[in-house]
N, C-alpha and C positions, 0 to 999 in steps of 0.2 A: 625765766620767760615772762615777759610782760603781756598781760591779757588786754585785749581791745574792748573798750565798753561797746555794748550792743547798740546799734542804731536802728533796730527794728521799731516800727511805729507801734504804739499802743493799740490793743484790739478796740475796734470801734464799739460804742454802746449800742446795745439793742434796745430801742425805746419804742413806745407807743403812746400817744396822747389820747386820753379818754375824757369823756364828759358825762355827768349825770344831770338830768333836768328835773327841777322841782317845780310842779305846776299842776293844774287841773284843767280839764277840758269841759265844755258846757254839756250838761247832762241832757240826755234825749235829743241831742243835736249832732248826729254822726258826721255829716259834712263839716260842721265847725270843728269837731274834734280831730278829724283827719287834717284839716287846714292848720290847726295849731300844732300837731305833730310835725307837719312839714316845716312849719316856721321855726320850731325849736331845732330840728335836724339841720336846717340850713344855717341857723345861728351858730350852733355848736361847731358844724364843720368850718364855718368861717373863722373860728377861734383855733382851727388847726386839729380838732378832734377827729380821730380815725375810728373810734368806737364811741357810740352814744347810747345811753340807757334812759328810757321813760318810765314813769311810775306804773304801778299796778293799776289795771282798769282804765288807763288814760282814755282809750277809745271804748266807748260803751258806758263808762262812768262808774264811780263808786258811790252809791246812794247813802252816805253817812247820815245816821240819824233817822232814817225812814224805817217804818215797821211793816209795811205792806199789808196792814190790817190783819195781822197774824196773832192769834192767841192759841194755846194749846187746844187742840180739837176743833178750831174754828178758823174760817177764812171769810173776809168781807167782800161784797161785790166791788167796793172801791178799791180794795187792795188788789183784787184780780185785774182790775183795769189798770192800775199802776204797773203791775207786772207786764201787761200788755205793752205798755209804752216802753218799758225796759228791754222787753224781748225784741221790739221793733228797732231799738237803738243799737243792738248788738250787730256784730259783722259775721258773714259767712267767710270761711277760709278754705280754699282761696276764694277771692271776690274782688269786686271793684276797689274796695278800700285797701286791700293789701296790694293790688296792682299799683294803685297810686303811690303808696309808700316805697314799693319796690322800684318804681321808676325814679324816685328821689334818691334813694341809696345808690342805684346804678349811676346816676348823673354825678352825685358827689363822690363816689368811690369810697364810702364809708360802710361800716357795719354798724347795725343798730338792734337793740332789743327793746320791744315796745310792748307795754302792758295793754291788754285788750279784753273785751268780753266777746266771745265767740258764740254764734248761734248755729246749733245743729238740730234741725227738727224742732221739737218742743222743748230742748234742753239747752241751757246756757253753760259755758265753761269759762272760768277765768284763765287766761293764757298769757304767755310771753311769746311774742312773734319775733322771729330771727330774720334780719334782712342783711344784705351785703352788696358788694359791687356786681354781684351776679343776680341781684334781685331778692325775691322771697326764697328763704332757705329752709323754713320749718317752724314748728312750734312746740312749746311745752305747756300742757295742760296741768293746772294746780291739782294735785293728788287729793288734798283734803281741805275744802273750804272750812273756815273757821266760824264756830258758833252760828249765828243767825245768817251767815253767808250761805249756809246749806239750804235756806229757804229759796235761794236764787240760782245757785250753781251746782252743777253735777260734779262727780268726782272723775279726775283723770285716771288713766291706767298707765302701766309701765312702758307702754310703747311710745311715750312722747317724753323722753328724757335725753335730748339731743345734746351733743357737744360739738360746737362749730369751730373748725379750724380756720383761722383767718389767714394763715401763712406766716404770722409772726406769734400768735398766741391762740390758746383754746378758750372759747367762750362756753359757759354754762349758765343756767338760771334755775333759782328757786324763789318762789313768789311768797312774800310776806311770811306768815307763820309756818310754812314748809321749812323755813330755815331752823325751826326748832325740832325737826325730825332727825334724830341722829342716824338712822339707817339710810334715809335719803342722802344725807351729807356724805355718808361713807361711799355710797354708790356713785355719786358724783366725783368725789376725791378720786376713785379708781379709774375714772374716765380722764384724769389728768387735766382738770380745769385749771387754767391760769388766771382768768378773769371771771370772778364769781359775781354774776349780776343778779341783784336782789330788788326788783320792783316791789314796792310796798306802800301801804297806807298807815303803817305803825309809826306814830310820831312821838312815842314815849321815850324818855331819857334811857330807859333800859334797853332799847333797840341799839344803842350804841355800843353797849357791851356785847350784845349778840353779834354785831358786825365784826367788832375786833376779835371776838373769840373765833368766829369761823375763819377770819384771816390767819389767825395764829395756828388753828387746828389743821387747816387745809393747806397752809403755806401757799396762799393765793392772794392775789389783789382782790379786794371786794369793792363793788361799785354799787352802792344802794341808792335809789331814786325814789323819793317819797312825793305824794301829792301835797300840794298846799291848796286847801280849799275853804272859802268863806261862805256864809249863808247866801250872799248875793250872787254866788256862783251857780245857785239852784233855781229852777223856775218858781215864779212868785206863788203859784198855787200849791206848792209842797210846803209841809210845816215839820221840819226835823225836831227832834226832842230837845235839841240844844237851844231852840228859840229862834225867833224870827228877825232879830236885829241884824241889819245887812252886813255889819262888820264882824259878826260873830265867827270865830275861826272854828270850822269843823274838822279839818285835818291840818296840823301844824308844821308839816315838813320835818326836817331832820336829816336830809340827804347827806351822804358822806362817802369819802373814798379812803380806803385803808390799805396799808402796805402788807406784804406777807409776814411781817414781824409784828403787826398789830399796831403800827404807828398811823395816826390820822394824817393823811396828806392833804385833804381838803374837806372843809365843813367841820361840824355839822352846820348845815344852812337852816336858819330859823326866821320866822316873821316875814316871810313873803316868797315870791316866785324868783327863780334864778337858775343859773347854770354853773355848776362847779366843774372845773378842769384840773388835770394833773398829768404830767409827763412821767410815765412809769419806765423804770429801768428794768427790763425784763430779766437781766442777770441776777436781779434780787430774788428771783425764784429759786434759782440753784443755790444761792447763798443761804435762804431760809431753809431749804430742804435738806441741807448738810446734817442737821441734827434731828430732823423730825420729817418723816413721810409715813402718814398713818395707814396707807395701804401698800406700803413698800417695806423699806428697812426697819421701820418701827412697828410693823404688824406682827401678829402672832397667829398665823393661819393654822397652826397645830392646835390651837386653843379655840379660836373664834373664826367662823366663816359666815358669810352673808349670801343668800341666794335671791337674786334679783329677776323677777319675771317681766320680760319686756315685750311679751306678745300682746297684740290688740285683743281686747275683750268686747266682742260685738254680742248684742242680744240675740240676734238671729245670724246664723251662718248656713252656707249651702243652699241648695234648692231642692 
Protein backbone atom coordinates (compact mmCIF):
# COMPACT_ATOMS: atom_id res chain seq x y z
CA UNK A 1 0.00 0.00 0.00
CA UNK A 2 1.44 3.34 -1.06
CA UNK A 3 1.25 6.19 1.44
CA UNK A 4 0.21 9.62 0.27
CA UNK A 5 2.43 12.51 1.33
CA UNK A 6 0.73 14.88 3.73
CA UNK A 7 -0.49 18.12 2.19
CA UNK A 8 -1.15 19.80 5.54
CA UNK A 9 0.19 23.31 5.79
CA UNK A 10 3.03 23.89 8.24
CA UNK A 11 2.04 25.43 11.56
CA UNK A 12 2.14 29.22 11.42
CA UNK A 13 4.94 30.85 13.41
CA UNK A 14 3.92 32.65 16.57
CA UNK A 15 5.93 35.84 16.51
CA UNK A 16 6.07 39.20 18.25
CA UNK A 17 8.15 42.22 17.26
CA UNK A 18 9.82 43.98 20.17
CA UNK A 19 11.86 47.13 20.61
CA UNK A 20 14.18 48.51 23.29
CA UNK A 21 14.88 52.23 23.42
CA UNK A 22 18.30 53.58 24.36
CA UNK A 23 18.04 57.25 25.32
CA UNK A 24 17.65 59.67 28.22
CA UNK A 25 15.08 62.35 28.90
CA UNK A 26 15.83 65.88 30.18
CA UNK A 27 16.35 65.98 33.95
CA UNK A 28 13.82 68.08 35.93
CA UNK A 29 11.66 68.50 32.81
CA UNK A 30 8.74 66.12 33.21
CA UNK A 31 6.71 67.38 30.23
CA UNK A 32 9.83 67.05 28.08
CA UNK A 33 10.41 63.51 29.35
CA UNK A 34 6.85 62.45 28.58
CA UNK A 35 7.10 64.01 25.12
CA UNK A 36 10.30 62.06 24.44
CA UNK A 37 8.69 58.84 25.65
CA UNK A 38 5.77 59.40 23.30
CA UNK A 39 8.18 60.15 20.43
CA UNK A 40 10.06 56.88 20.97
CA UNK A 41 6.88 54.84 21.37
CA UNK A 42 5.60 56.16 18.07
CA UNK A 43 8.90 55.56 16.30
CA UNK A 44 9.14 52.00 17.63
CA UNK A 45 5.53 51.26 16.67
CA UNK A 46 6.28 52.66 13.23
CA UNK A 47 8.96 49.99 12.92
CA UNK A 48 6.39 47.31 13.70
CA UNK A 49 7.08 46.89 17.42
CA UNK A 50 4.26 45.41 19.48
CA UNK A 51 6.19 45.60 22.78
CA UNK A 52 8.45 48.56 23.63
CA UNK A 53 10.77 48.94 26.65
CA UNK A 54 12.19 52.29 27.81
CA UNK A 55 15.10 52.62 30.28
CA UNK A 56 15.16 52.92 34.05
CA UNK A 57 14.03 56.31 35.43
CA UNK A 58 13.39 57.64 31.92
CA UNK A 59 10.61 59.86 33.30
CA UNK A 60 11.84 61.61 36.43
CA UNK A 61 15.48 61.11 35.53
CA UNK A 62 18.56 59.28 36.73
CA UNK A 63 20.88 61.91 38.28
CA UNK A 64 24.15 60.13 37.49
CA UNK A 65 27.15 61.68 39.20
CA UNK A 66 25.24 63.91 41.66
CA UNK A 67 25.72 63.50 45.43
CA UNK A 68 22.82 65.64 46.74
CA UNK A 69 25.16 67.13 49.35
CA UNK A 70 25.28 63.94 51.40
CA UNK A 71 28.09 62.79 53.63
CA UNK A 72 27.76 60.33 56.51
CA UNK A 73 25.77 62.10 59.21
CA UNK A 74 25.24 65.31 57.24
CA UNK A 75 23.04 66.88 54.56
CA UNK A 76 23.51 70.32 53.04
CA UNK A 77 20.85 72.96 52.31
CA UNK A 78 21.87 72.90 48.64
CA UNK A 79 21.43 69.13 48.56
CA UNK A 80 17.98 69.40 50.13
CA UNK A 81 16.95 71.89 47.47
CA UNK A 82 18.28 69.63 44.73
CA UNK A 83 16.12 66.83 46.12
CA UNK A 84 13.17 69.24 46.11
CA UNK A 85 13.69 69.68 42.35
CA UNK A 86 13.97 65.92 41.87
CA UNK A 87 10.84 65.31 43.94
CA UNK A 88 8.91 67.84 41.85
CA UNK A 89 9.98 66.11 38.61
CA UNK A 90 8.64 62.71 39.72
CA UNK A 91 5.16 61.59 38.70
CA UNK A 92 2.12 60.46 40.63
CA UNK A 93 0.64 57.12 39.55
CA UNK A 94 -1.98 57.26 38.24
CA UNK A 95 -1.74 60.84 37.10
CA UNK A 96 -1.70 63.06 34.02
CA UNK A 97 1.61 61.68 32.77
CA UNK A 98 0.48 58.07 32.94
CA UNK A 99 -2.80 59.02 31.25
CA UNK A 100 -0.87 60.68 28.40
CA UNK A 101 1.20 57.55 27.82
CA UNK A 102 -1.87 55.33 28.21
CA UNK A 103 -3.59 57.29 25.46
CA UNK A 104 -0.57 56.71 23.20
CA UNK A 105 -0.47 52.94 23.73
CA UNK A 106 -4.24 52.74 23.27
CA UNK A 107 -3.91 54.60 19.97
CA UNK A 108 -0.95 52.54 18.76
CA UNK A 109 -2.22 49.20 20.09
CA UNK A 110 1.14 48.36 21.68
CA UNK A 111 2.37 47.22 25.06
CA UNK A 112 5.09 49.25 26.76
CA UNK A 113 7.26 49.09 29.86
CA UNK A 114 8.46 52.56 30.82
CA UNK A 115 10.99 53.36 33.54
CA UNK A 116 9.94 56.25 35.80
CA UNK A 117 10.32 57.85 39.22
CA UNK A 118 7.05 57.73 41.15
CA UNK A 119 6.14 60.26 43.85
CA UNK A 120 3.91 59.16 46.73
CA UNK A 121 3.82 61.75 49.47
CA UNK A 122 7.36 62.46 50.64
CA UNK A 123 8.82 59.26 49.17
CA UNK A 124 10.04 58.50 45.66
CA UNK A 125 10.12 55.05 44.08
CA UNK A 126 11.93 53.78 41.00
CA UNK A 127 9.24 52.02 38.98
CA UNK A 128 8.47 50.20 35.76
CA UNK A 129 5.11 51.31 34.38
CA UNK A 130 3.10 48.85 32.27
CA UNK A 131 0.86 50.06 29.44
CA UNK A 132 -1.10 48.32 26.71
CA UNK A 133 -3.93 48.70 24.19
CA UNK A 134 -6.25 49.05 27.20
CA UNK A 135 -4.15 51.88 28.68
CA UNK A 136 -2.34 51.89 32.02
CA UNK A 137 -2.02 48.35 33.42
CA UNK A 138 0.02 48.67 36.62
CA UNK A 139 3.54 49.11 37.97
CA UNK A 140 6.49 47.39 39.57
CA UNK A 141 8.36 49.23 42.32
CA UNK A 142 12.06 48.49 42.58
CA UNK A 143 12.49 46.33 45.68
CA UNK A 144 16.05 47.36 46.53
CA UNK A 145 17.62 50.63 45.40
CA UNK A 146 21.36 50.21 44.94
CA UNK A 147 23.99 52.03 47.00
CA UNK A 148 23.46 55.83 46.89
CA UNK A 149 20.08 55.36 45.18
CA UNK A 150 18.83 54.71 48.72
CA UNK A 151 19.29 58.44 49.41
CA UNK A 152 16.59 59.09 46.84
CA UNK A 153 14.23 56.13 46.52
CA UNK A 154 12.21 54.03 48.93
CA UNK A 155 11.88 50.24 48.76
CA UNK A 156 8.99 48.56 47.02
CA UNK A 157 7.15 45.63 48.58
CA UNK A 158 5.93 42.31 47.26
CA UNK A 159 2.58 43.68 46.12
CA UNK A 160 3.97 45.09 42.87
CA UNK A 161 5.38 42.07 41.06
CA UNK A 162 3.00 41.97 38.10
CA UNK A 163 3.15 39.76 35.05
CA UNK A 164 1.08 41.12 32.18
CA UNK A 165 -0.47 38.75 29.65
CA UNK A 166 -0.50 40.45 26.24
CA UNK A 167 -2.50 37.63 24.66
CA UNK A 168 0.62 36.34 22.91
CA UNK A 169 3.28 36.53 25.65
CA UNK A 170 3.69 37.33 29.35
CA UNK A 171 5.64 40.45 30.35
CA UNK A 172 7.51 40.92 33.61
CA UNK A 173 10.11 43.41 34.75
CA UNK A 174 13.13 43.65 37.03
CA UNK A 175 14.90 47.01 37.26
CA UNK A 176 18.70 47.27 37.03
CA UNK A 177 20.42 45.46 39.92
CA UNK A 178 17.21 43.71 40.96
CA UNK A 179 18.32 41.37 38.20
CA UNK A 180 21.07 40.19 40.58
CA UNK A 181 18.52 39.01 43.20
CA UNK A 182 18.21 35.22 42.74
CA UNK A 183 15.02 34.90 44.78
CA UNK A 184 13.31 37.70 42.86
CA UNK A 185 14.24 35.98 39.62
CA UNK A 186 12.84 32.68 40.91
CA UNK A 187 9.56 34.33 41.93
CA UNK A 188 9.20 35.88 38.49
CA UNK A 189 10.10 32.66 36.66
CA UNK A 190 7.33 30.93 38.60
CA UNK A 191 4.88 33.44 37.13
CA UNK A 192 5.75 32.26 33.63
CA UNK A 193 7.53 35.31 32.27
CA UNK A 194 8.14 35.06 28.53
CA UNK A 195 9.51 38.56 27.89
CA UNK A 196 11.80 39.67 30.72
CA UNK A 197 12.01 43.46 30.57
CA UNK A 198 15.07 44.98 32.24
CA UNK A 199 15.09 48.80 32.31
CA UNK A 200 18.55 49.81 33.54
CA UNK A 201 21.35 52.36 33.72
CA UNK A 202 24.07 49.69 34.08
CA UNK A 203 26.33 50.24 31.07
CA UNK A 204 29.13 47.85 32.05
CA UNK A 205 30.28 45.07 29.78
CA UNK A 206 29.49 42.66 32.62
CA UNK A 207 25.79 43.56 32.28
CA UNK A 208 25.73 41.68 29.01
CA UNK A 209 26.68 38.47 30.81
CA UNK A 210 23.88 39.07 33.31
CA UNK A 211 21.27 39.49 30.60
CA UNK A 212 22.41 36.35 28.78
CA UNK A 213 22.46 34.40 32.04
CA UNK A 214 18.86 35.40 32.89
CA UNK A 215 17.73 34.44 29.40
CA UNK A 216 19.35 31.02 29.80
CA UNK A 217 18.26 30.51 33.40
CA UNK A 218 14.68 31.68 32.91
CA UNK A 219 14.36 30.35 29.36
CA UNK A 220 12.82 33.67 28.39
CA UNK A 221 13.52 36.49 25.97
CA UNK A 222 15.34 39.36 27.68
CA UNK A 223 14.76 42.98 26.62
CA UNK A 224 17.23 45.32 28.33
CA UNK A 225 16.86 49.07 27.73
CA UNK A 226 19.67 51.26 29.06
CA UNK A 227 19.94 55.03 29.14
CA UNK A 228 22.48 56.92 27.07
CA UNK A 229 23.25 60.22 28.82
CA UNK A 230 25.88 62.88 28.22
CA UNK A 231 26.80 65.81 30.46
CA UNK A 232 25.01 68.22 28.14
CA UNK A 233 21.79 66.34 28.95
CA UNK A 234 21.88 67.76 32.49
CA UNK A 235 20.98 71.35 33.50
CA UNK A 236 23.97 73.71 33.34
CA UNK A 237 23.88 74.49 37.08
CA UNK A 238 24.61 70.87 38.05
CA UNK A 239 28.13 69.52 38.38
CA UNK A 240 28.46 65.73 38.13
CA UNK A 241 31.60 64.13 39.50
CA UNK A 242 32.54 62.98 36.00
CA UNK A 243 33.21 66.59 34.95
CA UNK A 244 31.54 69.40 33.04
CA UNK A 245 32.72 68.80 29.48
CA UNK A 246 29.49 68.73 27.45
CA UNK A 247 30.31 65.51 25.57
CA UNK A 248 31.31 63.54 28.69
CA UNK A 249 29.32 60.29 28.65
CA UNK A 250 27.61 59.70 32.01
CA UNK A 251 25.65 56.57 31.02
CA UNK A 252 26.99 54.65 28.04
CA UNK A 253 24.12 52.41 26.92
CA UNK A 254 24.49 48.73 26.09
CA UNK A 255 20.84 47.92 25.35
CA UNK A 256 20.37 44.36 24.14
CA UNK A 257 17.79 41.72 23.16
CA UNK A 258 18.59 38.09 24.00
CA UNK A 259 16.96 34.76 23.07
CA UNK A 260 15.86 32.06 25.56
CA UNK A 261 19.04 30.13 24.76
CA UNK A 262 21.26 33.14 25.46
CA UNK A 263 21.92 34.22 21.89
CA UNK A 264 22.15 37.97 21.30
CA UNK A 265 19.47 38.94 18.78
CA UNK A 266 20.17 42.69 18.71
CA UNK A 267 22.81 44.91 20.24
CA UNK A 268 24.51 45.69 22.46
CA UNK A 269 24.03 49.28 21.31
CA UNK A 270 26.83 51.69 22.18
CA UNK A 271 27.95 55.27 21.55
CA UNK A 272 24.58 56.97 21.18
CA UNK A 273 20.82 56.88 21.28
CA UNK A 274 18.80 54.46 19.20
CA UNK A 275 16.16 51.76 19.01
CA UNK A 276 16.86 48.05 18.69
CA UNK A 277 14.17 45.77 17.27
CA UNK A 278 13.83 42.02 16.86
CA UNK A 279 11.20 39.58 15.59
CA UNK A 280 10.83 36.91 18.27
CA UNK A 281 9.70 33.37 17.48
CA UNK A 282 7.62 32.53 20.55
CA UNK A 283 7.92 28.82 19.85
CA UNK A 284 11.56 29.23 20.91
CA UNK A 285 10.21 29.40 24.48
CA UNK A 286 9.00 25.80 24.38
CA UNK A 287 12.12 24.68 22.54
CA UNK A 288 14.30 26.21 25.25
CA UNK A 289 12.23 24.90 28.17
CA UNK A 290 12.50 21.35 26.84
CA UNK A 291 15.58 20.72 28.99
CA UNK A 292 15.36 23.45 31.67
CA UNK A 293 12.41 24.86 33.60
CA UNK A 294 13.80 26.09 36.91
CA UNK A 295 10.42 26.28 38.64
CA UNK A 296 8.97 23.24 36.86
CA UNK A 297 10.57 19.98 35.79
CA UNK A 298 14.08 21.13 36.79
CA UNK A 299 13.00 22.18 40.31
CA UNK A 300 13.37 20.20 43.54
CA UNK A 301 10.51 21.38 45.78
CA UNK A 302 11.27 18.53 48.17
CA UNK A 303 14.60 20.23 48.90
CA UNK A 304 14.05 23.94 48.14
CA UNK A 305 10.99 26.15 48.57
CA UNK A 306 10.52 29.91 48.33
CA UNK A 307 7.87 31.90 50.20
CA UNK A 308 6.87 35.16 48.50
CA UNK A 309 4.87 37.73 50.48
CA UNK A 310 2.85 39.79 48.00
CA UNK A 311 0.75 41.67 50.55
CA UNK A 312 0.95 45.50 50.54
CA UNK A 313 2.94 46.89 53.45
CA UNK A 314 1.34 50.15 54.55
CA UNK A 315 2.67 52.17 57.49
CA UNK A 316 -0.82 52.92 58.81
CA UNK A 317 -3.80 50.61 58.36
CA UNK A 318 -7.34 50.68 59.67
CA UNK A 319 -9.13 53.52 61.43
